N, C-alpha and C positions, 0 to 999 in steps of 0.2 A: 486383290492380293497380287503382289508382284514378287519377283525374285524366285528363289529355288524352293521356297516352302510349299509343300504339298497341301492341297485343300484337305482338311480333316473332317470326315462325316461320321456322325453317330447314326446307326440304323437301329431302331428300337421297336419292340413288339409289346405295346402296353396292354394291360387288361388280361382277360382270361382266354383270349383267342390263341388257339394252338396251331394255327396254320402259318407256317413260316417260310414256305417255298418262295413266295413273291419277294419278301424282304431279302432273302438270301440271293435271289437272282439279281435284284437291284444292287446289293452290296458287291457282288462279283463284277457286275458291269462297271461300277464305280472304281473298283480296284484296277480293272483292265484299262480304264480311262486315265489312270495315274493318280487317283485320289488315295489318301490313307483312310481306311474304313475301320470303325470299331462297331462290332455287332454285339448287342446286349444279350441276346438270347430271348427266350420266351417269358411272357407273363411278368413284365416289369411294371412297377408302380410309377406314377408320374414323378414322385420324389426320387426314386432310383434312377430314372431317366435324366432328370435335371442334374443330379449329383454326378452321374457318368459324364454328362456334357461338360460340367464345370471341371471335374477332375482331369478330363482328357483334353481340355481347352480346344474343343471342336469349333469349327466354323459353321457347320450345318447340322441341324437335328432333323432326321427323317424318321417318320413313323409309318409303320405298316399295320393297317387295321382292317380286318375283314369281318369283325363281330357285329358291326352296326352301332357300336358304342363310341363312335368317333367324336361326337360333340361333348358328351360328359368327360371323356378322357382328355380331350384337348383343352377343355375348360380347366380341369384340374392341373394339367401340365402348365398352362399359362400362369396359374398362381405360383407354381413352383419355379418357373423361369423368372418371374418377378422377384420372388423371395431370394433367389441366388444371383440376381442381377445378370440374367442371361438373355434378356429381351432383344439384344443386338444380334443374336445368332439368326442365320437364315433357317427358316422352319418350313418343312415340306411334309406332305402326307400322301400316302398311296393306299389303294385298296378299293373296296366296294363302297364308294362314297356317292350317294345320290346327288344328282345335279342340284336339286333344291337345297342341299346343305352346304354347297360351296361358298355362298355369300357369308353364312354364319361362321364358317371356318376362317375365311379371309378376315372377318371382323375380329376374330380372336388373335390374329397376328400371323397366321399361316400365310406364306407367300406363294406356295405352289401346291395345287391339288392334282394328283395323278391317279386316274381311275385304273382299275385292273385292265391290263392290255395296253397301257401306255407304252410308247416306244422308248427303249432304253436310251437311245441317242438324244431324245428330247429331254429326258431327265438330266443327263450329263450336261447338255448345253444350257439348260436352265440354271443348274448349280454354278456352272462356270460364269454365266452372266451375272448372277446375283452376288457372287463372291468377288467379282472384278478380275477374274483370271483372264 
């Protein structure tokens, strides 16, 4: 991305997970880094997330998942991203993601996996790199 357009990031909390502090912390760090951030709130379905990404014309879709349901939720979201022709968006995930699941998530199309405790400046730098800023 070049010019004056801000990078637009959707931060979503899919599934039944009610823990949203991490997602909000990341959202705040992205705003402070100069990104435009849309936060979906809790308990969004994969279709709601894909529609929010489409309707807000975001550059990045970020998921915060602590429930352990990351693979089925991301599989369902991938189908929705394909349905709405959003597979060109940068897709990242954060939360309690076991190392052994990283490869499966990357195969689904996720470009960045950030475990709980990841440094906020690393997330910001990763998004900047992936969006070409």
